[in-house]
MOPAC internal coordinates of N, CA, C and O (Angstrom, degrees):
PM7 1SCF
backbone

  N    0.0000 0     0.00 0     0.00 0    0    0    0
  C    1.4524 1     0.00 0     0.00 0    1    0    0
  C    1.5449 1   109.52 1     0.00 0    2    1    0
  O    1.2310 1   123.78 1   -32.13 1    3    2    1
  N    1.4080 1   110.35 1   147.87 1    3    2    1
  C    1.4819 1   116.42 1   169.27 1    5    3    2
  C    1.4389 1   108.11 1  -114.58 1    6    5    3
  O    1.2310 1   120.86 1   -52.04 1    7    6    5
  N    1.2702 1   115.96 1   127.96 1    7    6    5
  C    1.5350 1   119.40 1   175.95 1    9    7    6
  C    1.5106 1   111.98 1  -111.99 1   10    9    7
  O    1.2310 1   119.48 1   -51.57 1   11   10    9
  N    1.2466 1   118.59 1   128.43 1   11   10    9
  C    1.5087 1   123.20 1   175.02 1   13   11   10
  C    1.4364 1   108.03 1  -108.22 1   14   13   11
  O    1.2310 1   120.75 1   -43.40 1   15   14   13
  N    1.3162 1   116.16 1   136.60 1   15   14   13
  C    1.4804 1   121.27 1  -175.59 1   17   15   14
  C    1.5018 1   106.83 1  -134.15 1   18   17   15
  O    1.2310 1   123.89 1   -49.32 1   19   18   17
  N    1.4502 1   110.15 1   130.68 1   19   18   17
  C    1.4025 1   117.39 1   175.34 1   21   19   18
  C    1.5512 1   113.39 1  -138.80 1   22   21   19
  O    1.2310 1   118.34 1   -26.37 1   23   22   21
  N    1.3463 1   120.78 1   153.63 1   23   22   21
  C    1.5220 1   119.32 1  -179.31 1   25   23   22
  C    1.5151 1   104.01 1   -63.37 1   26   25   23
  O    1.2310 1   122.42 1   -29.08 1   27   26   25
  N    1.3145 1   112.96 1   150.92 1   27   26   25
  C    1.5457 1   119.13 1  -179.27 1   29   27   26
  C    1.4678 1   105.52 1  -112.64 1   30   29   27
  O    1.2310 1   118.49 1   -28.30 1   31   30   29
  N    1.3278 1   120.49 1   151.70 1   31   30   29
  C    1.3657 1   129.23 1  -179.75 1   33   31   30
  C    1.6703 1   107.52 1   -85.25 1   34   33   31
  O    1.2310 1   121.79 1   170.15 1   35   34   33
  N    1.3166 1   114.18 1    -9.85 1   35   34   33
  C    1.4492 1   121.54 1  -178.52 1   37   35   34
  C    1.4862 1   111.71 1   -88.91 1   38   37   35
  O    1.2310 1   121.38 1    -1.65 1   39   38   37
  N    1.3758 1   114.97 1   178.35 1   39   38   37
  C    1.4961 1   116.17 1   176.83 1   41   39   38
  C    1.5726 1   112.39 1   -92.82 1   42   41   39
  O    1.2310 1   120.41 1   168.24 1   43   42   41
  N    1.4227 1   116.82 1   -11.76 1   43   42   41
  C    1.4016 1   113.25 1  -177.90 1   45   43   42
  C    1.5534 1   107.47 1  -124.74 1   46   45   43
  O    1.2310 1   119.53 1   -16.42 1   47   46   45
  N    1.3179 1   118.50 1   163.58 1   47   46   45
  C    1.4389 1   124.42 1  -176.49 1   49   47   46
  C    1.5402 1   103.39 1   -77.41 1   50   49   47
  O    1.2310 1   120.01 1   -29.48 1   51   50   49
  N    1.2594 1   117.59 1   150.52 1   51   50   49
  C    1.4577 1   123.87 1   179.92 1   53   51   50
  C    1.6180 1   110.21 1  -129.50 1   54   53   51
  O    1.2310 1   121.52 1   -27.96 1   55   54   53
  N    1.1892 1   114.70 1   152.04 1   55   54   53
  C    1.4211 1   122.85 1  -178.53 1   57   55   54
  C    1.5427 1   112.88 1  -116.23 1   58   57   55
  O    1.2310 1   120.44 1   -46.85 1   59   58   57
  N    1.3331 1   116.76 1   133.15 1   59   58   57
  C    1.5617 1   123.23 1   168.91 1   61   59   58
  C    1.3723 1   108.25 1  -122.73 1   62   61   59
  O    1.2310 1   120.42 1   -40.82 1   63   62   61
  N    1.3896 1   116.79 1   139.18 1   63   62   61
  C    1.5596 1   116.95 1   174.70 1   65   63   62
  C    1.5690 1   108.24 1  -130.76 1   66   65   63
  O    1.2310 1   125.23 1   -49.95 1   67   66   65
  N    1.3670 1   107.55 1   130.05 1   67   66   65
  C    1.3945 1   117.25 1  -179.71 1   69   67   66
  C    1.5424 1   108.19 1  -120.15 1   70   69   67
  O    1.2310 1   119.16 1   -55.87 1   71   70   69
  N    1.2793 1   119.21 1   124.13 1   71   70   69
  C    1.4747 1   121.33 1  -174.17 1   73   71   70
  C    1.4844 1   107.93 1  -128.64 1   74   73   71
  O    1.2310 1   121.89 1   -64.36 1   75   74   73
  N    1.4120 1   114.00 1   115.64 1   75   74   73
  C    1.4892 1   113.05 1  -179.52 1   77   75   74
  C    1.4409 1   109.93 1   -77.34 1   78   77   75
  O    1.2310 1   118.02 1   -10.55 1   79   78   77
  N    1.3446 1   121.37 1   169.45 1   79   78   77
  C    1.3647 1   130.26 1  -177.72 1   81   79   78
  C    1.5231 1   115.68 1   -67.25 1   82   81   79
  O    1.2310 1   124.48 1   154.20 1   83   82   81
  N    1.3297 1   109.00 1   -25.80 1   83   82   81
  C    1.5545 1   118.19 1  -177.76 1   85   83   82
  C    1.4683 1   109.67 1   -65.49 1   86   85   83
  O    1.2310 1   117.61 1   158.35 1   87   86   85
  N    1.2881 1   122.15 1   -21.65 1   87   86   85
  C    1.4525 1   125.32 1   178.68 1   89   87   86
  C    1.4275 1   110.48 1   -64.03 1   90   89   87
  O    1.2310 1   118.08 1   141.37 1   91   90   89
  N    1.3502 1   121.26 1   -38.63 1   91   90   89
  C    1.5247 1   121.23 1  -177.02 1   93   91   90
  C    1.4791 1   109.57 1   163.10 1   94   93   91
  O    1.2310 1   122.64 1     9.35 1   95   94   93
  N    1.3528 1   112.54 1  -170.65 1   95   94   93
  C    1.5660 1   115.52 1  -178.53 1   97   95   94
  C    1.5803 1   103.45 1   -76.97 1   98   97   95
  O    1.2310 1   126.12 1     5.61 1   99   98   97
  N    1.3468 1   105.84 1  -174.39 1   99   98   97
  C    1.5359 1   118.99 1  -173.52 1  101   99   98
  C    1.5177 1   106.45 1   -61.07 1  102  101   99
  O    1.2310 1   119.56 1   135.47 1  103  102  101
  N    1.3723 1   118.45 1   -44.53 1  103  102  101
  C    1.4734 1   119.60 1  -173.50 1  105  103  102
  C    1.4715 1   110.14 1   -65.64 1  106  105  103
  O    1.2310 1   119.39 1   140.59 1  107  106  105
  N    1.2864 1   118.77 1   -39.41 1  107  106  105
  C    1.5105 1   126.39 1   175.23 1  109  107  106
  C    1.5639 1   112.28 1   -56.36 1  110  109  107
  O    1.2310 1   125.43 1   128.08 1  111  110  109
  N    1.3679 1   107.18 1   -51.92 1  111  110  109
  C    1.4825 1   115.27 1  -176.09 1  113  111  110
  C    1.4379 1   112.45 1   -62.44 1  114  113  111
  O    1.2310 1   118.26 1   140.97 1  115  114  113
  N    1.2955 1   120.93 1   -39.03 1  115  114  113
  C    1.4451 1   127.60 1  -178.96 1  117  115  114
  C    1.5014 1   113.95 1   -71.84 1  118  117  115
  O    1.2310 1   122.13 1   141.31 1  119  118  117
  N    1.5051 1   113.53 1   -38.69 1  119  118  117
  C    1.3910 1   115.77 1   169.33 1  121  119  118
  C    1.5154 1   120.32 1   -57.09 1  122  121  119
  O    1.2310 1   123.89 1   138.72 1  123  122  121
  N    1.3212 1   110.15 1   -41.28 1  123  122  121
  C    1.4582 1   121.36 1  -178.68 1  125  123  122
  C    1.5648 1   105.64 1   -73.03 1  126  125  123
  O    1.2310 1   115.91 1   143.11 1  127  126  125
  N    1.1881 1   125.38 1   -36.89 1  127  126  125
  C    1.4269 1   128.54 1   174.89 1  129  127  126
  C    1.5502 1   107.68 1   -59.27 1  130  129  127
  O    1.2310 1   120.39 1   131.30 1  131  130  129
  N    1.2794 1   116.86 1   -48.70 1  131  130  129
  C    1.4685 1   118.27 1  -177.29 1  133  131  130
  C    1.6160 1   106.73 1   -67.03 1  134  133  131
  O    1.2310 1   118.30 1   137.70 1  135  134  133
  N    1.2058 1   120.84 1   -42.30 1  135  134  133
  C    1.3778 1   120.76 1  -179.28 1  137  135  134
  C    1.4891 1   115.16 1   -63.47 1  138  137  135
  O    1.2310 1   118.30 1   142.64 1  139  138  137
  N    1.3851 1   120.84 1   -37.36 1  139  138  137
  C    1.4135 1   127.43 1   173.33 1  141  139  138
  C    1.5366 1   110.64 1   -60.81 1  142  141  139
  O    1.2310 1   122.76 1   128.15 1  143  142  141
  N    1.4265 1   112.31 1   -51.85 1  143  142  141
  C    1.4286 1   116.85 1   179.76 1  145  143  142
  C    1.6126 1   110.55 1   -55.94 1  146  145  143
  O    1.2310 1   121.72 1   131.84 1  147  146  145
  N    1.2913 1   114.31 1   -48.16 1  147  146  145
  C    1.4949 1   118.06 1  -179.29 1  149  147  146
  C    1.5244 1   113.04 1   -56.83 1  150  149  147
  O    1.2310 1   119.05 1   134.76 1  151  150  149
  N    1.2896 1   119.41 1   -45.24 1  151  150  149
  C    1.3260 1   130.24 1   173.80 1  153  151  150
  C    1.4631 1   112.08 1   -51.26 1  154  153  151
  O    1.2310 1   118.25 1   124.47 1  155  154  153
  N    1.2941 1   120.95 1   -55.53 1  155  154  153
  C    1.3970 1   134.34 1   179.31 1  157  155  154
  C    1.6615 1   108.28 1   -57.71 1  158  157  155
  O    1.2310 1   123.83 1   132.23 1  159  158  157
  N    1.3986 1   110.26 1   -47.77 1  159  158  157
  C    1.4418 1   115.91 1  -178.84 1  161  159  158
  C    1.5030 1   117.98 1   -60.97 1  162  161  159
  O    1.2310 1   123.38 1   135.93 1  163  162  161
  N    1.4485 1   111.12 1   -44.07 1  163  162  161
  C    1.3933 1   112.52 1  -179.92 1  165  163  162
  C    1.5983 1   117.52 1   -81.54 1  166  165  163
  O    1.2310 1   120.46 1   170.69 1  167  166  165
  N    1.3165 1   116.73 1    -9.31 1  167  166  165
  C    1.3510 1   119.52 1  -179.26 1  169  167  166
  C    1.6058 1   112.50 1  -121.48 1  170  169  167
  O    1.2310 1   120.11 1  -154.68 1  171  170  169
  N    1.1992 1   117.39 1    25.32 1  171  170  169
  C    1.4934 1   124.86 1  -173.93 1  173  171  170
  C    1.5758 1   108.85 1   -55.80 1  174  173  171
  O    1.2310 1   122.86 1   141.67 1  175  174  173
  N    1.3023 1   112.13 1   -38.33 1  175  174  173
  C    1.5735 1   107.54 1  -174.84 1  177  175  174
  C    1.4609 1   113.15 1   -73.04 1  178  177  175
  O    1.2310 1   117.45 1   168.14 1  179  178  177
  N    1.3231 1   122.46 1   -11.86 1  179  178  177
  C    1.4219 1   126.35 1   175.95 1  181  179  178
  C    1.4908 1   108.59 1   -79.44 1  182  181  179
  O    1.2310 1   118.63 1   159.00 1  183  182  181
  N    1.2290 1   120.22 1   -21.00 1  183  182  181
  C    1.4898 1   121.26 1  -174.12 1  185  183  182
  C    1.6298 1   111.43 1   -88.39 1  186  185  183
  O    1.2310 1   119.54 1   174.12 1  187  186  185
  N    1.2410 1   118.49 1    -5.88 1  187  186  185
  C    1.4685 1   126.69 1   176.80 1  189  187  186
  C    1.5613 1   110.77 1    75.06 1  190  189  187
  O    1.2310 1   117.45 1     5.29 1  191  190  189
  N    1.2359 1   122.45 1  -174.71 1  191  190  189
  C    1.3255 1   127.66 1  -175.11 1  193  191  190
  C    1.5439 1   109.55 1  -102.66 1  194  193  191
  O    1.2310 1   121.39 1   -30.51 1  195  194  193
  N    1.3273 1   114.95 1   149.49 1  195  194  193
  C    1.5111 1   126.13 1   167.81 1  197  195  194
  C    1.5117 1   109.79 1    66.00 1  198  197  195
  O    1.2310 1   117.69 1  -135.38 1  199  198  197
  N    1.2460 1   122.00 1    44.62 1  199  198  197
  C    1.5423 1   126.06 1   171.10 1  201  199  198
  C    1.4681 1   105.70 1  -126.89 1  202  201  199
  O    1.2310 1   125.41 1   -30.78 1  203  202  201
  N    1.4818 1   107.22 1   149.22 1  203  202  201
  C    1.4003 1   116.12 1   174.01 1  205  203  202
  C    1.5824 1   104.63 1  -110.85 1  206  205  203
  O    1.2310 1   121.89 1   -43.48 1  207  206  205
  N    1.3152 1   113.98 1   136.52 1  207  206  205
  C    1.4709 1   124.70 1   173.82 1  209  207  206
  C    1.3789 1   118.13 1  -110.07 1  210  209  207
  O    1.2310 1   115.64 1   -47.77 1  211  210  209
  N    1.2341 1   125.88 1   132.23 1  211  210  209
  C    1.4918 1   128.80 1   170.12 1  213  211  210
  C    1.4875 1   105.58 1  -119.11 1  214  213  211
  O    1.2310 1   118.40 1   -57.88 1  215  214  213
  N    1.3920 1   120.66 1   122.12 1  215  214  213
  C    1.4120 1   128.94 1   176.18 1  217  215  214
  C    1.4514 1   111.77 1  -102.95 1  218  217  215
  O    1.2310 1   119.96 1   -49.09 1  219  218  217
  N    1.3379 1   117.68 1   130.91 1  219  218  217
  C    1.4402 1   118.58 1   179.60 1  221  219  218
  C    1.4777 1   105.86 1  -128.40 1  222  221  219
  O    1.2310 1   116.52 1   -77.90 1  223  222  221
  N    1.2961 1   124.22 1   102.10 1  223  222  221
  C    1.5231 1   125.56 1   176.87 1  225  223  222
  C    1.4824 1   103.73 1   -67.21 1  226  225  223
  O    1.2310 1   125.71 1   -21.71 1  227  226  225
  N    1.3446 1   106.63 1   158.29 1  227  226  225
  C    1.5429 1   119.51 1   174.66 1  229  227  226
  C    1.4449 1   109.73 1  -113.17 1  230  229  227
  O    1.2310 1   118.80 1   -18.29 1  231  230  229
  N    1.3816 1   119.89 1   161.71 1  231  230  229
  C    1.5261 1   119.08 1   176.23 1  233  231  230
  C    1.3944 1   109.04 1   -60.30 1  234  233  231
  O    1.2310 1   124.16 1   -38.54 1  235  234  233
  N    1.3603 1   109.63 1   141.46 1  235  234  233
  C    1.4613 1   119.61 1  -179.09 1  237  235  234
  C    1.5062 1   116.06 1   101.89 1  238  237  235
  O    1.2310 1   121.82 1   172.11 1  239  238  237
  N    1.3135 1   114.12 1    -7.89 1  239  238  237
  C    1.5027 1   118.49 1  -174.69 1  241  239  238
  C    1.5998 1   106.80 1  -100.90 1  242  241  239
  O    1.2310 1   117.54 1  -176.47 1  243  242  241
  N    1.4330 1   122.28 1     3.53 1  243  242  241
  C    1.3396 1   122.86 1  -171.78 1  245  243  242
  C    1.4555 1   114.31 1   -63.13 1  246  245  243
  O    1.2310 1   118.27 1   143.88 1  247  246  245
  N    1.3484 1   120.90 1   -36.12 1  247  246  245
  C    1.4004 1   126.11 1  -166.24 1  249  247  246
  C    1.5701 1   107.96 1  -100.38 1  250  249  247
  O    1.2310 1   115.65 1  -165.81 1  251  250  249
  N    1.3431 1   125.87 1    14.19 1  251  250  249
  C    1.3806 1   126.72 1   173.74 1  253  251  250
  C    1.6052 1   112.59 1   -66.95 1  254  253  251
  O    1.2310 1   124.75 1   -26.84 1  255  254  253
  N    1.3679 1   108.48 1   153.16 1  255  254  253
  C    1.4380 1   112.46 1   179.38 1  257  255  254
  C    1.5204 1   107.20 1  -105.57 1  258  257  255
  O    1.2310 1   120.72 1   -16.49 1  259  258  257
  N    1.3200 1   116.24 1   163.51 1  259  258  257
  C    1.4180 1   119.98 1  -175.68 1  261  259  258
  C    1.5802 1   111.55 1   -61.05 1  262  261  259
  O    1.2310 1   118.32 1   150.26 1  263  262  261
  N    1.2925 1   120.81 1   -29.74 1  263  262  261
  C    1.4494 1   118.34 1   173.05 1  265  263  262
  C    1.6172 1   113.22 1   -74.36 1  266  265  263
  O    1.2310 1   119.20 1   163.90 1  267  266  265
  N    1.2376 1   119.12 1   -16.10 1  267  266  265
  C    1.4421 1   125.66 1   172.62 1  269  267  266
  C    1.4483 1   114.60 1   -78.71 1  270  269  267
  O    1.2310 1   119.90 1   153.94 1  271  270  269
  N    1.2292 1   117.80 1   -26.06 1  271  270  269
  C    1.5064 1   121.45 1   175.64 1  273  271  270
  C    1.4361 1   111.28 1   -65.06 1  274  273  271
  O    1.2310 1   120.10 1   180.00 1  275  274  273

């Protein structure tokens, strides 16, 4: 994964996910997108306030499980 972090102008942290086609087919990319969102949702307090995060998975990360993230 590559994670880009920037200060946000809002009061809450936000998440953006960009998944290249090299990671896998549409089913795999959507599954990975759901996992990253769930990870962020359940651990939002650990990320602090007012930051923007962009997560870019790399090829080979498509079959990770939530506990592996």
